[in-house]
Structure formats: C-alpha cells, structure tokens
mmCIF file of the N, C-alpha and C atoms, coordinates in Angstrom:
data_MODEL
# 
_entry.id   MODEL 
# 
loop_
_atom_site.group_PDB 
_atom_site.id 
_atom_site.type_symbol 
_atom_site.label_atom_id 
_atom_site.label_alt_id 
_atom_site.label_comp_id 
_atom_site.label_asym_id 
_atom_site.label_entity_id 
_atom_site.label_seq_id 
_atom_site.pdbx_PDB_ins_code 
_atom_site.Cartn_x 
_atom_site.Cartn_y 
_atom_site.Cartn_z 
_atom_site.occupancy 
_atom_site.B_iso_or_equiv 
_atom_site.pdbx_formal_charge 
_atom_site.auth_seq_id 
_atom_site.auth_comp_id 
_atom_site.auth_asym_id 
_atom_site.auth_atom_id 
_atom_site.pdbx_PDB_model_num 
ATOM 1   N N  . MET A 1 1  ? 27.229 -59.566 -49.215 1.00 0.00 ? 1  MET A N  1 
ATOM 2   C CA . MET A 1 1  ? 27.229 -57.993 -49.209 1.00 0.00 ? 1  MET A CA 1 
ATOM 3   C C  . MET A 1 1  ? 26.934 -57.636 -50.381 1.00 0.00 ? 1  MET A C  1 
ATOM 4   N N  . SER A 1 2  ? 26.440 -56.894 -50.699 1.00 0.00 ? 2  SER A N  1 
ATOM 5   C CA . SER A 1 2  ? 25.626 -56.226 -51.787 1.00 0.00 ? 2  SER A CA 1 
ATOM 6   C C  . SER A 1 2  ? 27.123 -54.984 -52.260 1.00 0.00 ? 2  SER A C  1 
ATOM 7   N N  . PRO A 1 3  ? 26.571 -55.256 -53.518 1.00 0.00 ? 3  PRO A N  1 
ATOM 8   C CA . PRO A 1 3  ? 27.630 -54.018 -53.876 1.00 0.00 ? 3  PRO A CA 1 
ATOM 9   C C  . PRO A 1 3  ? 27.118 -52.487 -53.583 1.00 0.00 ? 3  PRO A C  1 
ATOM 10  N N  . ALA A 1 4  ? 28.242 -51.641 -53.889 1.00 0.00 ? 4  ALA A N  1 
ATOM 11  C CA . ALA A 1 4  ? 27.594 -50.584 -53.614 1.00 0.00 ? 4  ALA A CA 1 
ATOM 12  C C  . ALA A 1 4  ? 26.864 -49.822 -54.589 1.00 0.00 ? 4  ALA A C  1 
ATOM 13  N N  . LYS A 1 5  ? 25.460 -49.290 -54.203 1.00 0.00 ? 5  LYS A N  1 
ATOM 14  C CA . LYS A 1 5  ? 25.018 -48.110 -55.488 1.00 0.00 ? 5  LYS A CA 1 
ATOM 15  C C  . LYS A 1 5  ? 25.346 -47.465 -55.922 1.00 0.00 ? 5  LYS A C  1 
ATOM 16  N N  . SER A 1 6  ? 25.357 -47.013 -57.585 1.00 0.00 ? 6  SER A N  1 
ATOM 17  C CA . SER A 1 6  ? 25.769 -45.952 -58.193 1.00 0.00 ? 6  SER A CA 1 
ATOM 18  C C  . SER A 1 6  ? 24.733 -45.441 -58.715 1.00 0.00 ? 6  SER A C  1 
ATOM 19  N N  . LEU A 1 7  ? 25.014 -43.836 -58.978 1.00 0.00 ? 7  LEU A N  1 
ATOM 20  C CA . LEU A 1 7  ? 24.138 -43.550 -60.171 1.00 0.00 ? 7  LEU A CA 1 
ATOM 21  C C  . LEU A 1 7  ? 24.916 -43.018 -61.513 1.00 0.00 ? 7  LEU A C  1 
ATOM 22  N N  . LEU A 1 8  ? 24.705 -42.648 -62.713 1.00 0.00 ? 8  LEU A N  1 
ATOM 23  C CA . LEU A 1 8  ? 25.241 -42.402 -63.886 1.00 0.00 ? 8  LEU A CA 1 
ATOM 24  C C  . LEU A 1 8  ? 24.532 -41.051 -63.820 1.00 0.00 ? 8  LEU A C  1 
ATOM 25  N N  . ILE A 1 9  ? 25.270 -40.052 -63.987 1.00 0.00 ? 9  ILE A N  1 
ATOM 26  C CA . ILE A 1 9  ? 24.710 -38.242 -64.250 1.00 0.00 ? 9  ILE A CA 1 
ATOM 27  C C  . ILE A 1 9  ? 25.865 -37.895 -64.674 1.00 0.00 ? 9  ILE A C  1 
ATOM 28  N N  . PRO A 1 10 ? 25.076 -36.834 -65.585 1.00 0.00 ? 10 PRO A N  1 
ATOM 29  C CA . PRO A 1 10 ? 25.931 -35.998 -66.924 1.00 0.00 ? 10 PRO A CA 1 
ATOM 30  C C  . PRO A 1 10 ? 27.087 -35.291 -66.338 1.00 0.00 ? 10 PRO A C  1 
ATOM 31  N N  . ASN A 1 11 ? 28.446 -35.432 -66.568 1.00 0.00 ? 11 ASN A N  1 
ATOM 32  C CA . ASN A 1 11 ? 29.722 -34.513 -66.383 1.00 0.00 ? 11 ASN A CA 1 
ATOM 33  C C  . ASN A 1 11 ? 29.287 -32.957 -65.735 1.00 0.00 ? 11 ASN A C  1 
ATOM 34  N N  . ASN A 1 12 ? 28.825 -32.293 -66.418 1.00 0.00 ? 12 ASN A N  1 
ATOM 35  C CA . ASN A 1 12 ? 28.229 -31.074 -66.266 1.00 0.00 ? 12 ASN A CA 1 
ATOM 36  C C  . ASN A 1 12 ? 27.418 -30.845 -64.662 1.00 0.00 ? 12 ASN A C  1 
ATOM 37  N N  . ALA A 1 13 ? 27.398 -32.401 -64.345 1.00 0.00 ? 13 ALA A N  1 
ATOM 38  C CA . ALA A 1 13 ? 26.597 -31.778 -62.583 1.00 0.00 ? 13 ALA A CA 1 
ATOM 39  C C  . ALA A 1 13 ? 27.389 -32.213 -61.785 1.00 0.00 ? 13 ALA A C  1 
ATOM 40  N N  . ILE A 1 14 ? 28.423 -32.685 -61.909 1.00 0.00 ? 14 ILE A N  1 
ATOM 41  C CA . ILE A 1 14 ? 29.691 -32.397 -60.578 1.00 0.00 ? 14 ILE A CA 1 
ATOM 42  C C  . ILE A 1 14 ? 30.389 -31.506 -60.864 1.00 0.00 ? 14 ILE A C  1 
ATOM 43  N N  . VAL A 1 15 ? 30.375 -30.692 -59.755 1.00 0.00 ? 15 VAL A N  1 
ATOM 44  C CA . VAL A 1 15 ? 31.388 -30.006 -59.117 1.00 0.00 ? 15 VAL A CA 1 
ATOM 45  C C  . VAL A 1 15 ? 32.455 -30.445 -58.503 1.00 0.00 ? 15 VAL A C  1 
ATOM 46  N N  . ARG A 1 16 ? 33.244 -29.890 -59.433 1.00 0.00 ? 16 ARG A N  1 
ATOM 47  C CA . ARG A 1 16 ? 35.443 -30.645 -58.460 1.00 0.00 ? 16 ARG A CA 1 
ATOM 48  C C  . ARG A 1 16 ? 35.737 -29.958 -58.049 1.00 0.00 ? 16 ARG A C  1 
ATOM 49  N N  . SER A 1 17 ? 36.366 -29.410 -57.325 1.00 0.00 ? 17 SER A N  1 
ATOM 50  C CA . SER A 1 17 ? 37.493 -28.564 -56.288 1.00 0.00 ? 17 SER A CA 1 
ATOM 51  C C  . SER A 1 17 ? 38.271 -28.872 -56.211 1.00 0.00 ? 17 SER A C  1 
ATOM 52  N N  . THR A 1 18 ? 39.415 -28.347 -55.306 1.00 0.00 ? 18 THR A N  1 
ATOM 53  C CA . THR A 1 18 ? 40.649 -29.061 -54.571 1.00 0.00 ? 18 THR A CA 1 
ATOM 54  C C  . THR A 1 18 ? 40.428 -29.576 -53.936 1.00 0.00 ? 18 THR A C  1 
ATOM 55  N N  . VAL A 1 19 ? 39.140 -29.347 -52.634 1.00 0.00 ? 19 VAL A N  1 
ATOM 56  C CA . VAL A 1 19 ? 39.273 -30.269 -51.178 1.00 0.00 ? 19 VAL A CA 1 
ATOM 57  C C  . VAL A 1 19 ? 37.914 -31.097 -51.695 1.00 0.00 ? 19 VAL A C  1 
ATOM 58  N N  . ARG A 1 20 ? 37.402 -31.386 -52.404 1.00 0.00 ? 20 ARG A N  1 
ATOM 59  C CA . ARG A 1 20 ? 35.687 -32.265 -52.624 1.00 0.00 ? 20 ARG A CA 1 
ATOM 60  C C  . ARG A 1 20 ? 35.344 -32.469 -53.850 1.00 0.00 ? 20 ARG A C  1 
ATOM 61  N N  . GLN A 1 21 ? 34.811 -33.606 -54.013 1.00 0.00 ? 21 GLN A N  1 
ATOM 62  C CA . GLN A 1 21 ? 34.240 -33.918 -55.404 1.00 0.00 ? 21 GLN A CA 1 
ATOM 63  C C  . GLN A 1 21 ? 32.466 -34.036 -54.887 1.00 0.00 ? 21 GLN A C  1 
ATOM 64  N N  . TYR A 1 22 ? 31.619 -32.848 -55.648 1.00 0.00 ? 22 TYR A N  1 
ATOM 65  C CA . TYR A 1 22 ? 30.051 -33.267 -54.589 1.00 0.00 ? 22 TYR A CA 1 
ATOM 66  C C  . TYR A 1 22 ? 29.307 -32.595 -55.766 1.00 0.00 ? 22 TYR A C  1 
ATOM 67  N N  . ILE A 1 23 ? 27.855 -33.156 -55.794 1.00 0.00 ? 23 ILE A N  1 
ATOM 68  C CA . ILE A 1 23 ? 26.586 -32.758 -56.780 1.00 0.00 ? 23 ILE A CA 1 
ATOM 69  C C  . ILE A 1 23 ? 25.555 -31.854 -56.079 1.00 0.00 ? 23 ILE A C  1 
ATOM 70  N N  . ILE A 1 24 ? 24.643 -30.874 -56.683 1.00 0.00 ? 24 ILE A N  1 
ATOM 71  C CA . ILE A 1 24 ? 23.813 -30.405 -56.382 1.00 0.00 ? 24 ILE A CA 1 
ATOM 72  C C  . ILE A 1 24 ? 22.161 -31.221 -56.208 1.00 0.00 ? 24 ILE A C  1 
ATOM 73  N N  . THR A 1 25 ? 21.573 -31.486 -55.584 1.00 0.00 ? 25 THR A N  1 
ATOM 74  C CA . THR A 1 25 ? 20.163 -31.837 -55.398 1.00 0.00 ? 25 THR A CA 1 
ATOM 75  C C  . THR A 1 25 ? 19.381 -30.681 -54.965 1.00 0.00 ? 25 THR A C  1 
ATOM 76  N N  . VAL A 1 26 ? 18.248 -30.913 -55.439 1.00 0.00 ? 26 VAL A N  1 
ATOM 77  C CA . VAL A 1 26 ? 16.814 -30.066 -55.414 1.00 0.00 ? 26 VAL A CA 1 
ATOM 78  C C  . VAL A 1 26 ? 15.770 -30.646 -54.531 1.00 0.00 ? 26 VAL A C  1 
ATOM 79  N N  . LYS A 1 27 ? 15.721 -29.883 -52.873 1.00 0.00 ? 27 LYS A N  1 
ATOM 80  C CA . LYS A 1 27 ? 14.763 -30.685 -52.637 1.00 0.00 ? 27 LYS A CA 1 
ATOM 81  C C  . LYS A 1 27 ? 14.086 -29.758 -51.882 1.00 0.00 ? 27 LYS A C  1 
ATOM 82  N N  . GLU A 1 28 ? 12.337 -29.374 -52.079 1.00 0.00 ? 28 GLU A N  1 
ATOM 83  C CA . GLU A 1 28 ? 11.749 -28.525 -51.986 1.00 0.00 ? 28 GLU A CA 1 
ATOM 84  C C  . GLU A 1 28 ? 12.320 -27.050 -51.999 1.00 0.00 ? 28 GLU A C  1 
ATOM 85  N N  . GLY A 1 29 ? 12.752 -27.170 -52.797 1.00 0.00 ? 29 GLY A N  1 
ATOM 86  C CA . GLY A 1 29 ? 13.196 -25.864 -53.811 1.00 0.00 ? 29 GLY A CA 1 
ATOM 87  C C  . GLY A 1 29 ? 14.519 -24.792 -53.117 1.00 0.00 ? 29 GLY A C  1 
ATOM 88  N N  . LYS A 1 30 ? 15.425 -25.870 -52.500 1.00 0.00 ? 30 LYS A N  1 
ATOM 89  C CA . LYS A 1 30 ? 16.423 -25.526 -51.998 1.00 0.00 ? 30 LYS A CA 1 
ATOM 90  C C  . LYS A 1 30 ? 17.877 -26.553 -52.754 1.00 0.00 ? 30 LYS A C  1 
ATOM 91  N N  . ALA A 1 31 ? 18.803 -25.654 -53.042 1.00 0.00 ? 31 ALA A N  1 
ATOM 92  C CA . ALA A 1 31 ? 19.983 -26.958 -53.099 1.00 0.00 ? 31 ALA A CA 1 
ATOM 93  C C  . ALA A 1 31 ? 20.754 -27.469 -52.004 1.00 0.00 ? 31 ALA A C  1 
ATOM 94  N N  . HIS A 1 32 ? 20.953 -28.784 -52.258 1.00 0.00 ? 32 HIS A N  1 
ATOM 95  C CA . HIS A 1 32 ? 21.753 -29.807 -50.802 1.00 0.00 ? 32 HIS A CA 1 
ATOM 96  C C  . HIS A 1 32 ? 23.361 -30.328 -52.052 1.00 0.00 ? 32 HIS A C  1 
ATOM 97  N N  . LEU A 1 33 ? 23.994 -29.806 -51.138 1.00 0.00 ? 33 LEU A N  1 
ATOM 98  C CA . LEU A 1 33 ? 25.500 -30.189 -51.675 1.00 0.00 ? 33 LEU A CA 1 
ATOM 99  C C  . LEU A 1 33 ? 25.525 -31.511 -50.920 1.00 0.00 ? 33 LEU A C  1 
ATOM 100 N N  . VAL A 1 34 ? 25.784 -33.016 -52.180 1.00 0.00 ? 34 VAL A N  1 
ATOM 101 C CA . VAL A 1 34 ? 25.671 -34.228 -51.740 1.00 0.00 ? 34 VAL A CA 1 
ATOM 102 C C  . VAL A 1 34 ? 27.231 -34.359 -51.958 1.00 0.00 ? 34 VAL A C  1 
ATOM 103 N N  . ASP A 1 35 ? 28.465 -34.875 -51.123 1.00 0.00 ? 35 ASP A N  1 
ATOM 104 C CA . ASP A 1 35 ? 29.501 -35.232 -51.944 1.00 0.00 ? 35 ASP A CA 1 
ATOM 105 C C  . ASP A 1 35 ? 29.335 -36.774 -52.422 1.00 0.00 ? 35 ASP A C  1 
ATOM 106 N N  . ILE A 1 36 ? 30.161 -37.351 -53.065 1.00 0.00 ? 36 ILE A N  1 
ATOM 107 C CA . ILE A 1 36 ? 30.166 -38.073 -54.842 1.00 0.00 ? 36 ILE A CA 1 
ATOM 108 C C  . ILE A 1 36 ? 31.515 -38.465 -54.137 1.00 0.00 ? 36 ILE A C  1 
ATOM 109 N N  . LYS A 1 37 ? 32.056 -40.139 -54.701 1.00 0.00 ? 37 LYS A N  1 
ATOM 110 C CA . LYS A 1 37 ? 33.194 -40.860 -55.260 1.00 0.00 ? 37 LYS A CA 1 
ATOM 111 C C  . LYS A 1 37 ? 32.269 -40.951 -57.056 1.00 0.00 ? 37 LYS A C  1 
ATOM 112 N N  . GLU A 1 38 ? 33.964 -40.495 -57.342 1.00 0.00 ? 38 GLU A N  1 
ATOM 113 C CA . GLU A 1 38 ? 33.614 -40.890 -59.189 1.00 0.00 ? 38 GLU A CA 1 
ATOM 114 C C  . GLU A 1 38 ? 33.594 -42.419 -58.947 1.00 0.00 ? 38 GLU A C  1 
ATOM 115 N N  . GLY A 1 39 ? 32.856 -42.784 -60.060 1.00 0.00 ? 39 GLY A N  1 
ATOM 116 C CA . GLY A 1 39 ? 33.243 -44.227 -60.734 1.00 0.00 ? 39 GLY A CA 1 
ATOM 117 C C  . GLY A 1 39 ? 33.898 -44.374 -62.108 1.00 0.00 ? 39 GLY A C  1 
ATOM 118 N N  . LEU A 1 40 ? 33.565 -45.004 -62.887 1.00 0.00 ? 40 LEU A N  1 
ATOM 119 C CA . LEU A 1 40 ? 33.876 -45.174 -64.141 1.00 0.00 ? 40 LEU A CA 1 
ATOM 120 C C  . LEU A 1 40 ? 32.858 -43.571 -64.989 1.00 0.00 ? 40 LEU A C  1 
ATOM 121 N N  . LYS A 1 41 ? 33.903 -43.222 -66.005 1.00 0.00 ? 41 LYS A N  1 
ATOM 122 C CA . LYS A 1 41 ? 33.536 -41.980 -66.551 1.00 0.00 ? 41 LYS A CA 1 
ATOM 123 C C  . LYS A 1 41 ? 33.525 -42.166 -68.414 1.00 0.00 ? 41 LYS A C  1 
ATOM 124 N N  . THR A 1 42 ? 32.668 -41.881 -69.121 1.00 0.00 ? 42 THR A N  1 
ATOM 125 C CA . THR A 1 42 ? 32.030 -41.831 -70.324 1.00 0.00 ? 42 THR A CA 1 
ATOM 126 C C  . THR A 1 42 ? 32.633 -40.407 -70.458 1.00 0.00 ? 42 THR A C  1 
ATOM 127 N N  . LYS A 1 43 ? 32.216 -40.176 -72.164 1.00 0.00 ? 43 LYS A N  1 
ATOM 128 C CA . LYS A 1 43 ? 32.597 -38.918 -72.824 1.00 0.00 ? 43 LYS A CA 1 
ATOM 129 C C  . LYS A 1 43 ? 31.581 -37.758 -72.185 1.00 0.00 ? 43 LYS A C  1 
ATOM 130 N N  . ASP A 1 44 ? 30.194 -38.422 -71.487 1.00 0.00 ? 44 ASP A N  1 
ATOM 131 C CA . ASP A 1 44 ? 29.314 -37.585 -71.186 1.00 0.00 ? 44 ASP A CA 1 
ATOM 132 C C  . ASP A 1 44 ? 28.630 -37.613 -69.979 1.00 0.00 ? 44 ASP A C  1 
ATOM 133 N N  . SER A 1 45 ? 29.007 -38.910 -69.140 1.00 0.00 ? 45 SER A N  1 
ATOM 134 C CA . SER A 1 45 ? 28.698 -39.094 -68.064 1.00 0.00 ? 45 SER A CA 1 
ATOM 135 C C  . SER A 1 45 ? 29.688 -39.957 -67.459 1.00 0.00 ? 45 SER A C  1 
ATOM 136 N N  . THR A 1 46 ? 29.024 -39.697 -65.977 1.00 0.00 ? 46 THR A N  1 
ATOM 137 C CA . THR A 1 46 ? 30.125 -40.336 -65.051 1.00 0.00 ? 46 THR A CA 1 
ATOM 138 C C  . THR A 1 46 ? 29.205 -41.037 -63.843 1.00 0.00 ? 46 THR A C  1 
ATOM 139 N N  . GLU A 1 47 ? 30.177 -42.308 -63.096 1.00 0.00 ? 47 GLU A N  1 
ATOM 140 C CA . GLU A 1 47 ? 29.349 -43.006 -62.345 1.00 0.00 ? 47 GLU A CA 1 
ATOM 141 C C  . GLU A 1 47 ? 29.329 -42.371 -60.978 1.00 0.00 ? 47 GLU A C  1 
ATOM 142 N N  . VAL A 1 48 ? 28.382 -42.290 -60.056 1.00 0.00 ? 48 VAL A N  1 
ATOM 143 C CA . VAL A 1 48 ? 29.004 -41.640 -59.034 1.00 0.00 ? 48 VAL A CA 1 
ATOM 144 C C  . VAL A 1 48 ? 28.482 -42.245 -57.783 1.00 0.00 ? 48 VAL A C  1 
ATOM 145 N N  . PHE A 1 49 ? 29.188 -42.419 -56.569 1.00 0.00 ? 49 PHE A N  1 
ATOM 146 C CA . PHE A 1 49 ? 28.804 -42.921 -55.283 1.00 0.00 ? 49 PHE A CA 1 
ATOM 147 C C  . PHE A 1 49 ? 28.685 -41.915 -54.169 1.00 0.00 ? 49 PHE A C  1 
ATOM 148 N N  . GLY A 1 50 ? 27.569 -41.894 -53.446 1.00 0.00 ? 50 GLY A N  1 
ATOM 149 C CA . GLY A 1 50 ? 27.232 -41.526 -52.542 1.00 0.00 ? 50 GLY A CA 1 
ATOM 150 C C  . GLY A 1 50 ? 25.625 -41.249 -51.985 1.00 0.00 ? 50 GLY A C  1 
ATOM 151 N N  . ALA A 1 51 ? 25.527 -40.642 -51.043 1.00 0.00 ? 51 ALA A N  1 
ATOM 152 C CA . ALA A 1 51 ? 24.059 -40.814 -50.366 1.00 0.00 ? 51 ALA A CA 1 
ATOM 153 C C  . ALA A 1 51 ? 22.941 -40.198 -51.388 1.00 0.00 ? 51 ALA A C  1 
ATOM 154 N N  . LEU A 1 52 ? 22.730 -41.331 -52.141 1.00 0.00 ? 52 LEU A N  1 
ATOM 155 C CA . LEU A 1 52 ? 21.914 -40.991 -53.431 1.00 0.00 ? 52 LEU A CA 1 
ATOM 156 C C  . LEU A 1 52 ? 21.352 -41.934 -53.787 1.00 0.00 ? 52 LEU A C  1 
ATOM 157 N N  . THR A 1 53 ? 19.974 -41.499 -54.082 1.00 0.00 ? 53 THR A N  1 
ATOM 158 C CA . THR A 1 53 ? 18.653 -42.156 -54.692 1.00 0.00 ? 53 THR A CA 1 
ATOM 159 C C  . THR A 1 53 ? 18.186 -42.173 -55.639 1.00 0.00 ? 53 THR A C  1 
ATOM 160 N N  . GLY A 1 54 ? 17.833 -43.313 -56.779 1.00 0.00 ? 54 GLY A N  1 
ATOM 161 C CA . GLY A 1 54 ? 17.362 -42.331 -58.124 1.00 0.00 ? 54 GLY A CA 1 
ATOM 162 C C  . GLY A 1 54 ? 16.304 -41.823 -58.499 1.00 0.00 ? 54 GLY A C  1 
ATOM 163 N N  . GLY A 1 55 ? 15.438 -41.345 -57.002 1.00 0.00 ? 55 GLY A N  1 
ATOM 164 C CA . GLY A 1 55 ? 14.612 -39.977 -57.296 1.00 0.00 ? 55 GLY A CA 1 
ATOM 165 C C  . GLY A 1 55 ? 14.868 -38.889 -56.711 1.00 0.00 ? 55 GLY A C  1 
ATOM 166 N N  . ASN A 1 56 ? 16.486 -38.687 -56.227 1.00 0.00 ? 56 ASN A N  1 
ATOM 167 C CA . ASN A 1 56 ? 17.003 -37.173 -56.373 1.00 0.00 ? 56 ASN A CA 1 
ATOM 168 C C  . ASN A 1 56 ? 17.029 -36.325 -57.656 1.00 0.00 ? 56 ASN A C  1 
ATOM 169 N N  . GLU A 1 57 ? 16.194 -35.102 -57.034 1.00 0.00 ? 57 GLU A N  1 
ATOM 170 C CA . GLU A 1 57 ? 16.324 -34.294 -58.322 1.00 0.00 ? 57 GLU A CA 1 
ATOM 171 C C  . GLU A 1 57 ? 17.843 -33.778 -58.600 1.00 0.00 ? 57 GLU A C  1 
ATOM 172 N N  . VAL A 1 58 ? 18.911 -33.580 -59.594 1.00 0.00 ? 58 VAL A N  1 
ATOM 173 C CA . VAL A 1 58 ? 20.187 -33.539 -60.007 1.00 0.00 ? 58 VAL A CA 1 
ATOM 174 C C  . VAL A 1 58 ? 20.193 -31.884 -60.850 1.00 0.00 ? 58 VAL A C  1 
ATOM 175 N N  . LEU A 1 59 ? 20.829 -30.753 -60.040 1.00 0.00 ? 59 LEU A N  1 
ATOM 176 C CA . LEU A 1 59 ? 20.735 -29.976 -60.438 1.00 0.00 ? 59 LEU A CA 1 
ATOM 177 C C  . LEU A 1 59 ? 21.786 -29.813 -61.755 1.00 0.00 ? 59 LEU A C  1 
ATOM 178 N N  . LEU A 1 60 ? 21.791 -29.740 -63.048 1.00 0.00 ? 60 LEU A N  1 
ATOM 179 C CA . LEU A 1 60 ? 22.269 -30.110 -64.218 1.00 0.00 ? 60 LEU A CA 1 
ATOM 180 C C  . LEU A 1 60 ? 23.998 -29.688 -64.411 1.00 0.00 ? 60 LEU A C  1 
ATOM 181 N N  . HIS A 1 61 ? 23.621 -28.466 -64.588 1.00 0.00 ? 61 HIS A N  1 
ATOM 182 C CA . HIS A 1 61 ? 24.339 -27.184 -64.641 1.00 0.00 ? 61 HIS A CA 1 
ATOM 183 C C  . HIS A 1 61 ? 25.133 -26.433 -63.296 1.00 0.00 ? 61 HIS A C  1 
ATOM 184 N N  . ALA A 1 62 ? 25.767 -27.488 -62.638 1.00 0.00 ? 62 ALA A N  1 
ATOM 185 C CA . ALA A 1 62 ? 26.210 -27.404 -61.225 1.00 0.00 ? 62 ALA A CA 1 
ATOM 186 C C  . ALA A 1 62 ? 27.690 -26.531 -61.142 1.00 0.00 ? 62 ALA A C  1 
ATOM 187 N N  . THR A 1 63 ? 27.398 -25.225 -60.236 1.00 0.00 ? 63 THR A N  1 
ATOM 188 C CA . THR A 1 63 ? 28.689 -24.508 -60.203 1.00 0.00 ? 63 THR A CA 1 
ATOM 189 C C  . THR A 1 63 ? 29.158 -24.173 -58.263 1.00 0.00 ? 63 THR A C  1 
ATOM 190 N N  . ASP A 1 64 ? 30.475 -23.980 -58.211 1.00 0.00 ? 64 ASP A N  1 
ATOM 191 C CA . ASP A 1 64 ? 30.797 -23.673 -56.895 1.00 0.00 ? 64 ASP A CA 1 
ATOM 192 C C  . ASP A 1 64 ? 30.192 -22.841 -56.574 1.00 0.00 ? 64 ASP A C  1 
ATOM 193 N N  . GLU A 1 65 ? 29.296 -21.837 -57.330 1.00 0.00 ? 65 GLU A N  1 
ATOM 194 C CA . GLU A 1 65 ? 28.623 -20.572 -56.614 1.00 0.00 ? 65 GLU A CA 1 
ATOM 195 C C  . GLU A 1 65 ? 27.463 -20.597 -55.914 1.00 0.00 ? 65 GLU A C  1 
ATOM 196 N N  . ILE A 1 66 ? 27.202 -21.825 -56.560 1.00 0.00 ? 66 ILE A N  1 
ATOM 197 C CA . ILE A 1 66 ? 25.419 -22.383 -55.607 1.00 0.00 ? 66 ILE A CA 1 
ATOM 198 C C  . ILE A 1 66 ? 26.519 -22.731 -54.148 1.00 0.00 ? 66 ILE A C  1 
ATOM 199 N N  . LYS A 1 67 ? 25.426 -22.310 -52.944 1.00 0.00 ? 67 LYS A N  1 
ATOM 200 C CA . LYS A 1 67 ? 25.884 -22.848 -51.702 1.00 0.00 ? 67 LYS A CA 1 
ATOM 201 C C  . LYS A 1 67 ? 24.779 -23.811 -51.188 1.00 0.00 ? 67 LYS A C  1 
ATOM 202 N N  . GLU A 1 68 ? 25.234 -24.283 -50.519 1.00 0.00 ? 68 GLU A N  1 
ATOM 203 C CA . GLU A 1 68 ? 24.380 -25.235 -49.516 1.00 0.00 ? 68 GLU A CA 1 
ATOM 204 C C  . GLU A 1 68 ? 22.615 -24.304 -48.738 1.00 0.00 ? 68 GLU A C  1 
ATOM 205 N N  . GLY A 1 69 ? 21.777 -24.571 -49.444 1.00 0.00 ? 69 GLY A N  1 
ATOM 206 C CA . GLY A 1 69 ? 20.670 -23.758 -49.274 1.00 0.00 ? 69 GLY A CA 1 
ATOM 207 C C  . GLY A 1 69 ? 20.067 -22.594 -49.854 1.00 0.00 ? 69 GLY A C  1 
ATOM 208 N N  . THR A 1 70 ? 20.574 -22.351 -51.357 1.00 0.00 ? 70 THR A N  1 
ATOM 209 C CA . THR A 1 70 ? 20.275 -21.636 -51.942 1.00 0.00 ? 70 THR A CA 1 
ATOM 210 C C  . THR A 1 70 ? 19.136 -21.941 -52.409 1.00 0.00 ? 70 THR A C  1 
ATOM 211 N N  . VAL A 1 71 ? 18.223 -20.828 -53.023 1.00 0.00 ? 71 VAL A N  1 
ATOM 212 C CA . VAL A 1 71 ? 16.894 -21.144 -53.714 1.00 0.00 ? 71 VAL A CA 1 
ATOM 213 C C  . VAL A 1 71 ? 16.988 -21.191 -55.072 1.00 0.00 ? 71 VAL A C  1 
ATOM 214 N N  . ILE A 1 72 ? 16.228 -22.359 -55.717 1.00 0.00 ? 72 ILE A N  1 
ATOM 215 C CA . ILE A 1 72 ? 16.792 -22.910 -56.831 1.00 0.00 ? 72 ILE A CA 1 
ATOM 216 C C  . ILE A 1 72 ? 15.386 -22.460 -57.538 1.00 0.00 ? 72 ILE A C  1 
ATOM 217 N N  . LYS A 1 73 ? 15.114 -22.163 -58.672 1.00 0.00 ? 73 LYS A N  1 
ATOM 218 C CA . LYS A 1 73 ? 13.480 -21.712 -59.587 1.00 0.00 ? 73 LYS A CA 1 
ATOM 219 C C  . LYS A 1 73 ? 13.953 -22.642 -60.122 1.00 0.00 ? 73 LYS A C  1 
# 
C-alpha cells in the first residue's frame, strides 16, 4: 500500500467555505474546482490531498466568486 500523494500549495490558493475546501485549477483556459483535504500547514503553504498531479496549473489567488467553467485569462 502506497501513501497518499500530496502537493504543497500556497495558502491563498485554497478556497474554504462552510461546505467544502477546494482549489481552482486551470485547464484549456477554464476554471475547474477540485475538492481537497488539507494536511500539514505552515505559515505560507498547506499540504493538500485530492485529484491532483504535479502538472496541474493552480490559480494562486482563488476566490469563491470563480465558478466551474469560468474563463481564466
């Protein structure tokens, strides 16, 4: 059994609401919301677990105003 894979991302890339925690990835110029679970935290970054790979482009200044499919310039 292999350990779960995680990524370290900046804290301001995580959107936290009362219902869920997610990050926003950009694929083909559109926003995709990816649910995550948080792991270890530091002052500047957080370890996250979810359907992510190292090649994902993550929106660094994510907000809950950005919805699935929003065009990102």
